FIPAKOL-37026 format. One record per atom (N, C-alpha, C): y, x, z; residue in one letter. Coordinates in steps of 0.02 Angstrom, whole numbers, padded with zeros to 5 digits, always signed. Example, Ala and Ser with C-alpha at 12.3 -4.5 7.8 and 13.67 -1.06 7.14 Angstrom:
BEGIN
-00284+00660+00390a/-00225+00615+00390a/-00165+00660+00390a/-00112+00642+00354s/-00053+00684+00357s/+00002+00645+00394s/
***
This chain:
BEGIN
+04378+02520+01758m/+04387+02590+01778m/+04461+02611+01774m/+04505+02565+01795n/+04575+02584+01795n/+04588+02635+01850n/+04644+02670+01846m/+04656+02726+01891m/+04663+02703+01963m/+04686+02641+01973a/+04693+02614+02041a/+04627+02613+02078a/+04572+02607+02041s/+04506+02604+02074s/+04489+02670+02107s/+04514+02725+02080i/+04501+02791+02110i/+04535+02796+02178i/+04593+02767+02183f/+04633+02774+02244f/+04629+02712+02290f/+04583+02667+02273a/+04579+02604+02311a/+04553+02615+02382a/+04511+02665+02392e/+04483+02680+02458e/+04506+02749+02480e/+04561+02754+02516p/+04588+02819+02536p/+04538+02863+02573p/+04493+02833+02611k/+04445+02872+02650k/+04397+02911+02604k/+04389+02888+02542q/+04344+02922+02496q/+04378+02979+02458q/+04444+02984+02465l/+04481+03037+02430l/+04475+03104+02467l/+04482+03159+02431p/+04483+03224+02464p/+04543+03228+02512p/+04533+03260+02568h/+04587+03267+02617h/+04600+03341+02631h/+04663+03358+02638i/+04682+03426+02654i/+04709+03429+02725i/+04704+03488+02757p/+04730+03494+02826p/+04804+03479+02830p/+04825+03452+02885r/+04895+03434+02896r/+04941+03495+02886r/+04918+03554+02907v/+04960+03613+02901v/+04975+03630+02828v/+04929+03612+02783v/+04942+03622+02711v/+04999+03578+02688v/+04999+03515+02710q/+05054+03470+02692q/+05120+03495+02720q/+05118+03522+02780e/+05180+03548+02810e/+05206+03609+02772e/+05160+03650+02748l/+05181+03708+02710l/+05213+03688+02643l/+05193+03631+02617m/+05222+03608+02554m/+05297+03594+02561m/+05320+03583+02623e/+05391+03571+02634e/+05433+03631+02611e/+05402+03691+02614s/+05440+03751+02595s/+05456+03753+02521s/+05420+03714+02480f/+05435+03711+02409f/+05494+03665+02395f/+05518+03630+02446r/+05577+03588+02438r/+05640+03626+02458r/+05633+03691+02467g/+05690+03731+02486g/+05701+03734+02561g/+05650+03714+02599d/+05657+03711+02671d/+05621+03768+02707d/+05604+03821+02670e/+05565+03875+02700e/+05597+03902+02763e/+05663+03912+02761h/+05696+03943+02818h/+05702+03896+02878h/+05691+03832+02866s/+05693+03785+02922s/+05625+03779+02956s/+05574+03809+02925l/+05507+03808+02955l/+05503+03861+03009l/+05467+03845+03061n/+05453+03893+03113n/+05388+03929+03093n/+05396+03991+03070i/+05338+04028+03043i/+05285+04038+03097i/+05307+04051+03158d/+05258+04060+03213d/+05220+03995+03226d/+05256+03939+03221d/+05225+03874+03232d/+05172+03860+03178d/+05191+03874+03114i/+05144+03865+03059i/+05083+03909+03068i/+05094+03972+03085s/+05038+04019+03095s/+04993+03995+03151s/+05025+03969+03203g/+04985+03943+03260g/+04943+03883+03240g/+04969+03840+03197k/+04931+03782+03174k/+04873+03803+03130k/+04885+03854+03088v/+04830+03880+03047v/+04775+03907+03092v/+04795+03943+03145a/+04747+03974+03190a/+04704+03923+03226a/+04729+03861+03235k/+04691+03809+03269k/+04635+03781+03225k/+04639+03793+03160d/+04587+03770+03113d/+04541+03829+03100d/+04483+03829+03133q/+04440+03888+03130q/+04415+03903+03060q/+04398+03850+03023s/+04373+03860+02954s/+04428+03889+02910s/+04488+03861+02915l/+04544+03885+02876l/+04561+03957+02894l/+04562+03972+02958t/+04577+04039+02981t/+04527+04090+02955t/+04464+04072+02957a/+04412+04118+02934a/+04421+04135+02860a/+04438+04084+02820k/+04448+04096+02749k/+04510+04138+02736k/+04564+04123+02771v/+04626+04160+02763v/+04616+04233+02782v/+04582+04245+02837l/+04571+04315+02859l/+04525+04352+02811l/+04476+04318+02784r/+04432+04350+02736r/+04472+04372+02674r/+04517+04328+02652l/+04560+04346+02595l/+04606+04404+02613l/+04639+04399+02670a/+04689+04448+02689a/+04659+04518+02696a/+04595+04521+02716n/+04562+04586+02725n/+04525+04610+02664n/+04529+04573+02609s/+04495+04594+02548s/+04532+04653+02517s/+04496+04689+02475a/+04525+04749+02443a/+04585+04732+02400a/+04588+04671+02374h/+04642+04652+02329h/+04711+04661+02362h/+04716+04644+02426f/+04782+04645+02459f/+04797+04713+02490f/+04747+04754+02503g/+04757+04823+02523g/+04802+04834+02583g/+04794+04793+02635v/+04836+04801+02694v/+04816+04864+02732v/+04863+04896+02767p/+04849+04960+02800p/+04804+04956+02862p/+04798+04895+02889r/+04754+04888+02947r/+04722+04818+02946r/+04675+04807+02989t/+04640+04744+02990t/+04686+04686+03008t/+04681+04632+02970v/+04719+04571+02985v/+04674+04528+03029v/+04694+04520+03092a/+04652+04486+03140a/+04673+04414+03154a/+04735+04397+03138t/+04761+04330+03152t/+04807+04308+03095t/+04820+04242+03088p/+04869+04220+03039p/+04938+04250+03050p/+04955+04264+03113q/+05019+04297+03128q/+05021+04367+03097q/+04964+04402+03101d/+04959+04468+03069d/+04970+04462+02993d/+04941+04409+02964a/+04946+04399+02892a/+05019+04391+02871a/+05058+04354+02911v/+05129+04345+02896v/+05165+04412+02900v/+05150+04450+02952m/+05185+04514+02963m/+05168+04565+02909m/+05104+04568+02889l/+05082+04619+02842l/+05088+04599+02769l/+05083+04534+02755l/+05083+04510+02686l/+05143+04467+02668l/+05176+04440+02718g/+05233+04397+02705g/+05215+04323+02705g/+05265+04281+02716f/+05254+04210+02720f/+05227+04181+02655f/+05254+04205+02599g/+05233+04178+02534g/+05159+04187+02521g/+05133+04246+02538t/+05062+04260+02527t/+05019+04218+02574t/+05040+04213+02638l/+05002+04171+02684l/+05001+04099+02659l/+05057+04075+02636r/+05061+04007+02611r/+05012+03997+02553r/+05011+04043+02506t/+04964+04038+02450t/+04892+04037+02474t/+04876+04080+02521m/+04807+04082+02548m/+04788+04016+02581m/+04833+03989+02621v/+04818+03927+02656v/+04812+03868+02607v/+04858+03865+02559l/+04854+03812+02509l/+04789+03815+02470l/+04772+03874+02446a/+04711+03882+02407a/+04649+03866+02449a/+04649+03888+02511s/+04592+03874+02555s/+04586+03800+02569s/+04642+03767+02583g/+04640+03696+02598g/+04621+03653+02539g/+04647+03670+02480v/+04634+03629+02421v/+04562+03637+02398v/+04538+03699+02394t/+04469+03710+02370t/+04418+03679+02417t/+04433+03678+02482s/+04387+03650+02531s/+04387+03574+02532s/+04439+03545+02502a/+04446+03472+02506a/+04395+03435+02463a/+04371+03469+02411f/+04326+03436+02364f/+04253+03452+02379f/+04213+03401+02385s/+04141+03410+02397s/+04108+03433+02332s/+04048+03459+02337k/+04011+03482+02279k/+03995+03424+02232k/+04000+03437+02168i/+03985+03387+02117i/+03922+03409+02080i/+03872+03368+02084e/+03807+03386+02054e/+03814+03396+01978e/+03786+03452+01955g/+03786+03467+01884g/+03851+03496+01857g/+03897+03513+01902f/+03961+03540+01880f/+03975+03604+01918f/+03992+03657+01883d/+04004+03723+01913d/+04077+03727+01938d/+04086+03713+02002q/+04154+03715+02030q/+04179+03786+02040q/+04134+03835+02045n/+04156+03904+02049n/+04194+03924+01986n/+04165+03907+01928v/+04199+03921+01865v/+04265+03882+01860v/+04263+03820+01882f/+04323+03778+01881f/+04380+03811+01920f/+04366+03832+01981w/+04419+03861+02022w/+04441+03930+01998w/+04394+03969+01971k/+04414+04033+01942k/+04463+04023+01885k/+04449+03972+01844d/+04495+03955+01789d/+04563+03933+01817d/+04562+03892+01870a/+04624+03867+01899a/+04665+03925+01928a/+04632+03972+01961f/+04667+04030+01989f/+04695+04074+01933f/+04660+04079+01877s/+04685+04117+01821s/+04748+04085+01792s/+04746+04018+01783i/+04805+03983+01758i/+04863+03992+01807i/+04848+03991+01872a/+04900+03999+01922a/+04933+04068+01916a/+04893+04120+01908e/+04920+04187+01904e/+04960+04197+01839e/+04935+04168+01784i/+04973+04172+01721i/+05038+04133+01727i/+05036+04075+01760s/+05097+04036+01770s/+05149+04076+01809s/+05126+04111+01859k/+05171+04154+01899k/+05201+04208+01855k/+05161+04236+01811w/+05184+04288+01764w/+05237+04260+01717w/+05225+04201+01690i/+05273+04168+01645i/+05339+04155+01682i/+05334+04133+01744a/+05395+04119+01783a/+05439+04180+01789a/+05408+04239+01788g/+05447+04301+01792g/+05491+04313+01732g/+05478+04279+01677f/+05518+04285+01617f/+05559+04222+01603f/+05561+04177+01652t/+05594+04112+01643t/+05649+04102+01695t/+05711+04098+01675p/+05766+04089+01722p/+05757+04028+01767p/+05774+04036+01830e/+05773+03982+01880e/+05703+03954+01893e/+05652+03991+01873a/+05583+03970+01888a/+05559+04011+01949a/+05533+03976+01998d/+05508+04009+02059d/+05435+04028+02049d/+05419+04091+02060k/+05352+04116+02046k/+05299+04082+02090k/+05314+04073+02154d/+05265+04042+02199d/+05253+03969+02181d/+05307+03935+02163t/+05300+03865+02142t/+05258+03861+02078t/+05273+03906+02030a/+05235+03907+01968a/+05161+03920+01981a/+05147+03966+02027f/+05077+03981+02044f/+05043+03918+02071f/+05075+03884+02117t/+05045+03824+02147t/+05035+03769+02095t/+05084+03760+02051c/+05076+03710+01997c/+05016+03727+01954c/+05009+03791+01937g/+04952+03812+01897g/+04886+03802+01932g/+04884+03817+01996m/+04822+03809+02034m/+04802+03736+02039m/+04851+03691+02042m/+04839+03620+02051m/+04833+03582+01985m/+04844+03614+01928h/+04854+03577+01866h/+04794+03534+01846h/+04733+03554+01865s/+04674+03518+01841s/+04634+03483+01896s/+04665+03472+01954v/+04627+03439+02008v/+04608+03367+01990v/+04646+03336+01945g/+04628+03269+01923g/+04560+03267+01888g/+04544+03322+01855n/+04478+03328+01823n/+04423+03322+01874n/+04432+03356+01931l/+04381+03352+01984l/+04375+03282+02012l/+04432+03249+02021l/+04430+03182+02050l/+04395+03133+02003l/+04408+03138+01939i/+04373+03095+01891i/+04298+03108+01894i/+04279+03171+01899r/+04208+03188+01903r/+04175+03162+01966r/+04214+03160+02020m/+04187+03134+02083m/+04173+03059+02078m/+04219+03022+02048f/+04213+02949+02046f/+04175+02923+01986f/+04179+02959+01930y/+04146+02936+01868y/+04107+02994+01836y/+04055+03018+01870p/+04017+03076+01844p/+03985+03065+01777p/+03957+03005+01765k/+03924+02992+01701k/+03974+02992+01644k/+04030+02960+01656e/+04082+02957+01604e/+04110+03026+01590e/+04119+03066+01643a/+04144+03134+01635a/+04095+03176+01594a/+04030+03167+01608a/+03979+03204+01570a/+03980+03183+01497a/+03991+03119+01484s/+03996+03095+01415s/+04055+03126+01379s/+04111+03133+01415i/+04170+03164+01386i/+04157+03238+01374i/+04120+03270+01418d/+04100+03340+01408d/+04065+03348+01340d/+04018+03303+01328q/+03980+03306+01265q/+04024+03294+01204q/+04068+03245+01210a/+04114+03229+01155a/+04161+03287+01141a/+04184+03320+01195e/+04229+03377+01187e/+04193+03435+01152e/+04129+03445+01169a/+04091+03500+01139a/+04076+03487+01066a/+04073+03424+01046m/+04052+03407+00978m/+04111+03392+00932m/+04172+03393+00958s/+04229+03376+00916s/+04287+03424+00929s/+04339+03417+00889s/+04398+03459+00898s/+04450+03424+00941s/+04434+03365+00966s/+04481+03327+01007s/+04491+03361+01075s/+04551+03358+01100k/+04565+03387+01165k/+04542+03341+01220k/+04524+03371+01276r/+04494+03332+01330r/+04538+03275+01354r/+04603+03290+01364h/+04646+03238+01391h/+04653+03179+01343h/+04646+03193+01277t/+04648+03138+01228t/+04584+03096+01233t/+04527+03129+01242l/+04464+03094+01250l/+04465+03052+01314l/+04492+03081+01367e/+04497+03044+01431e/+04539+02982+01422e/+04595+02989+01389h/+04640+02931+01380h/+04607+02877+01338h/+04569+02899+01288g/+04535+02850+01246g/+04480+02813+01285g/+04450+02847+01333h/+04395+02817+01371h/+04421+02775+01430h/+04469+02804+01467f/+04492+02772+01529f/+04559+02735+01523f/+04600+02757+01475g/+04668+02731+01471g/+04717+02774+01511g/+04693+02829+01538y/+04733+02878+01575y/+04696+02944+01569y/+04728+02999+01590n/+04694+03063+01587n/+04697+03099+01654n/+04667+03158+01657s/+04661+03194+01720s/+04729+03216+01747s/+04778+03225+01703a/+04845+03242+01727a/+04875+03185+01767a/+04865+03124+01743d/+04889+03065+01780d/+04857+03060+01849d/+04792+03072+01850v/+04754+03068+01912v/+04776+03124+01960v/+04783+03184+01934g/+04803+03240+01976g/+04872+03231+02005g/+04918+03205+01966a/+04986+03193+01991a/+04986+03141+02047a/+04945+03090+02039e/+04941+03038+02091e/+04910+03066+02155e/+04860+03110+02147l/+04830+03141+02207l/+04882+03186+02242l/+04920+03224+02203a/+04973+03266+02232a/+05024+03224+02270a/+05038+03165+02243k/+05084+03119+02277k/+05054+03095+02342k/+04990+03077+02342r/+04956+03054+02403r/+04954+03110+02455r/+04949+03170+02432w/+04947+03228+02477w/+05018+03248+02500w/+05068+03212+02476k/+05138+03224+02495k/+05164+03291+02469k/+05138+03312+02412f/+05165+03372+02380f/+05233+03355+02350f/+05278+03403+02345p/+05345+03388+02319p/+05344+03367+02246p/+05395+03332+02226e/+05398+03303+02158e/+05394+03357+02104e/+05420+03416+02117i/+05418+03469+02067i/+05346+03485+02047i/+05300+03480+02094i/+05229+03493+02080i/+05197+03431+02049i/+05213+03372+02076q/+05187+03310+02047q/+05206+03306+01973q/+05269+03319+01957n/+05293+03313+01889n/+05261+03365+01843n/+05252+03425+01868a/+05222+03478+01828a/+05151+03458+01807a/+05113+03430+01854i/+05045+03408+01839i/+05046+03350+01789i/+05088+03300+01803a/+05090+03240+01761a/+05113+03254+01690a/+05158+03302+01681q/+05190+03313+01616q/+05160+03371+01576q/+05107+03400+01599q/+05082+03462+01568q/+05060+03455+01495q/+05044+03394+01473y/+05024+03384+01403y/+05081+03357+01359y/+05137+03340+01389l/+05192+03310+01351l/+05222+03355+01297l/+05221+03422+01306p/+05249+03464+01252p/+05216+03451+01185p/+05154+03428+01183e/+05120+03414+01120e/+05154+03357+01082e/+05187+03312+01119n/+05219+03254+01088n/+05295+03260+01086n/+05320+03320+01105s/+05392+03332+01106s/+05429+03284+01152s/+05394+03261+01204e/+05427+03218+01253e/+05461+03261+01306e/+05500+03229+01348e/+05535+03265+01401e/+05485+03289+01453e/+05494+03349+01476y/+05449+03377+01528y/+05488+03430+01567y/+05463+03444+01627s/+05496+03491+01671s/+05482+03564+01651s/+05522+03609+01677k/+05512+03680+01664k/+05442+03702+01686k/+05420+03676+01744e/+05354+03695+01771e/+05298+03668+01727e/+05307+03608+01699a/+05256+03581+01653a/+05251+03624+01591a/+05308+03648+01566g/+05307+03693+01509g/+05272+03758+01525g/+05283+03783+01586i/+05249+03844+01607i/+05173+03835+01607i/+05150+03779+01634i/+05077+03765+01634i/+05051+03763+01562i/+05088+03730+01518y/+05067+03723+01448y/+05058+03792+01416y/+05106+03836+01426i/+05101+03903+01398i/+05045+03943+01432i/+05038+03934+01497a/+04985+03969+01534a/+04916+03949+01508a/+04908+03886+01492r/+04843+03862+01466r/+04831+03892+01396r/+04884+03899+01357y/+04877+03931+01291y/+04855+04004+01300y/+04887+04040+01345l/+04871+04111+01355l/+04801+04120+01383l/+04779+04073+01426k/+04711+04077+01453k/+04660+04068+01396k/+04672+04019+01353r/+04627+04009+01296r/+04626+04071+01251r/+04685+04099+01239a/+04690+04159+01197a/+04650+04217+01227a/+04655+04224+01292h/+04618+04278+01326h/+04543+04265+01323h/+04522+04203+01333d/+04451+04185+01330d/+04422+04198+01260d/+04464+04189+01209q/+04443+04199+01140q/+04452+04271+01116q/+04474+04314+01162n/+04484+04385+01147n/+04531+04396+01088n/+04584+04356+01084l/+04633+04364+01031l/+04672+04428+01042l/+04692+04458+00987s/+04734+04518+00991s/+04805+04498+01009s/+04846+04548+01028e/+04916+04533+01045e/+04952+04503+00985e/+04938+04528+00925d/+04970+04501+00865d/+04951+04428+00855d/+04887+04412+00867e/+04865+04343+00859e/+04896+04298+00912e/+04903+04324+00974i/+04935+04285+01027i/+05008+04269+01009i/+05043+04320+00984v/+05113+04311+00964v/+05119+04261+00907v/+05072+04266+00858a/+05075+04222+00800a/+05067+04148+00819a/+05026+04135+00869g/+05014+04065+00888g/+05053+04042+00949g/+05098+04084+00973f/+05134+04069+01035f/+05175+04004+01029f/+05171+03960+01079p/+05209+03897+01076p/+05284+03909+01088p/+05317+03933+01035l/+05387+03954+01042l/+05434+03896+01058l/+05418+03837+01033q/+05462+03780+01047q/+05464+03764+01121q/+05406+03769+01153v/+05403+03757+01226v/+05439+03814+01262v/+05425+03875+01241a/+05457+03933+01273a/+05533+03928+01269a/+05558+03907+01211d/+05630+03900+01202d/+05658+03845+01247d/+05621+03791+01254k/+05646+03735+01296k/+05652+03755+01369k/+05605+03795+01394i/+05608+03814+01465i/+05648+03878+01476i/+05674+03908+01421g/+05717+03967+01427g/+05679+04032+01437g/+05616+04034+01418m/+05575+04093+01428m/+05598+04149+01382m/+05603+04209+01408n/+05620+04268+01369n/+05556+04294+01336n/+05540+04269+01277v/+05476+04285+01246v/+05472+04358+01224v/+05528+04387+01202n/+05526+04456+01180n/+05507+04503+01237n/+05535+04490+01294k/+05518+04530+01353k/+05446+04517+01374k/+05424+04454+01369a/+05355+04437+01386a/+05306+04470+01338a/+05323+04470+01273y/+05279+04501+01224y/+05265+04575+01240y/+05316+04608+01266s/+05309+04680+01281s/+05263+04692+01341s/+05247+04638+01377d/+05206+04644+01437d/+05139+04608+01429d/+05121+04589+01368l/+05059+04551+01358l/+04997+04589+01381l/+05000+04654+01377a/+04941+04694+01396a/+04922+04684+01469a/+04972+04667+01511s/+04958+04659+01582s/+04920+04594+01598s/+04917+04548+01549l/+04883+04484+01562l/+04810+04494+01581l/+04777+04542+01550g/+04707+04554+01565g/+04695+04583+01634g/+04748+04606+01665e/+04742+04638+01731e/+04763+04591+01788e/+04787+04531+01771l/+04809+04485+01822l/+04750+04459+01863l/+04758+04458+01928h/+04705+04434+01971h/+04736+04408+02035h/+04720+04347+02054s/+04751+04316+02112s/+04724+04341+02178s/+04663+04367+02177g/+04630+04388+02239g/+04600+04331+02277g/+04598+04271+02247l/+04574+04211+02283l/+04501+04195+02269l/+04469+04232+02224d/+04401+04215+02204d/+04351+04214+02262d/+04364+04254+02314s/+04317+04255+02370s/+04313+04189+02407s/+04362+04145+02395l/+04360+04078+02426l/+04301+04037+02401l/+04278+04052+02341i/+04226+04010+02311i/+04160+04047+02304i/+04157+04106+02333e/+04093+04143+02331e/+04045+04114+02382e/+03983+04108+02363d/+03932+04081+02409d/+03914+04133+02461d/
***
């Protein structure tokens, strides 16, 4: 069950639309070299993708003043960054087939929450791009899905072990497989031709626990996961501050004092992407 076996048959891997890969170029600093009309036109040619994007754009969350009828309208009314997020989320969530016995709706809601918290953290972190942080957060756990697709019995066994012990999932995965979901997710991001900044963020997200070298974006994911757990456990602001991973925050240059003053807003964060996974 080495990791190479997961990627041995490319046809069995999840596939994303070509336009999603092209949009990833904008995270390499090439946004202005993209032809926005061309990208919008390519989105429009994918009927399924267009339907999902328009459903999102017309949801109450985005509050546009008039109906968004085309991807071109979405760019004009919401901006390129928002359209890009919608297309990426639509393409990635659609790439994975249903996994029997696993609630993917809950999985993606958690991923979108981590993405939104990552974006929030980036706002307090010098030289961190909010849209990049959001995408890293959204993608951080896709390796978990891939492992479940290829090794469902083993994943279920790890679920049970995780529920019965204090060991962290990635540690259990490594003990069972010799690699963890972060390794798998980073390799999938590489196969999908995502930029290295996203590949590295996924691959390095657990390294802060070992004080190893990691990227700013990996540190953001690490803190976002802490804040998500704190929110799920209904911790008070004082409790969140007491347990805050200050060493990681210091390494990535996060202004924690300013962030502490805005902790109340965490409960109000919402990506607006949940309709993508509604039946």
